[in-house]
C-alpha positions, 0 to 999 in steps of 0.5 A, spaced: 567 621 323 573 621 328 574 616 333 578 617 339 580 611 344 582 613 351 583 611 358 581 615 364 588 617 367 591 619 360 594 626 360 595 625 352 588 623 352 585 629 355 590 633 351 587 630 344 580 631 347 581 638 348 584 639 342 579 636 338 573 640 342 577 647 341 577 645 333 570 644 334 571 637 330 566 632 332 568 625 334 566 619 338 570 617 344 571 610 347 574 609 354 578 602 352 578 600 359 570 600 360 569 598 353 575 594 351 577 594 343 574 589 339 578 584 335 575 588 329 577 595 332 584 593 333 584 590 326 582 597 323 587 600 327 592 596 324 590 597 317 592 604 318 599 603 321 606 603 317 609 598 322 603 594 325 603 592 332 610 595 333 606 602 333 600 600 338 603 596 343 605 600 349 612 597 351 613 601 357 607 599 360 607 595 366 602 590 363 608 589 358 613 589 363 609 583 367 608 579 361 610 572 362 610 570 354 614 573 348 609 577 345 613 576 338 612 569 338 604 570 339 600 568 332 596 574 330 589 571 333 593 570 340 596 577 340 589 580 338 586 576 344 591 579 349 590 586 346 582 585 348 584 582 355 589 587 357 587 594 354 593 597 358 598 594 353 595 599 347 598 606 347 593 611 348 590 616 345 589 613 338 585 618 334 583 615 327 578 616 321 577 612 315 584 614 312 588 617 318 591 615 324 595 618 330 597 614 336 599 618 342 598 626 342 603 630 338 601 637 337 603 638 330 601 631 327 594 632 330 592 638 325 592 632 319 585 631 322 583 638 320 579 639 314 583 641 308 580 647 307 581 649 314 588 647 314 589 651 307 586 657 311 591 657 317 597 656 312 595 662 308 594 666 315 601 664 317 604 665 310 601 672 311 604 674 318 611 671 315 611 676 310 609 682 314 615 680 319 619 680 313 617 687 310 617 690 317 
């Protein structure tokens, strides 16, 4: 099952939600402001990242800019507490399933959430159209 972590005013979150609905993909949506992520959910997200906390922290957010402490000096436990308390420090949307993770909305990368069978079908359709163009 796909999990979609969003915030209400996030344009990219709305795009991700719309894309999932257009593809008829089932997902569970969680508004991280109304229902903050738990430490376990944040750990689950971090386990799927390549670069750890670097990928999930919103360095451009006002919450980050107004931090009085150096986030790099926090222990993992302290950082998790901070992310639970300040959800605006977390980049959005977060789209994930058991194996895949996308942070932020990227129209090309989000296709990885399509079942393999559908991805292969679409690639075959694109290939067919390219062959038609080349032969014309």
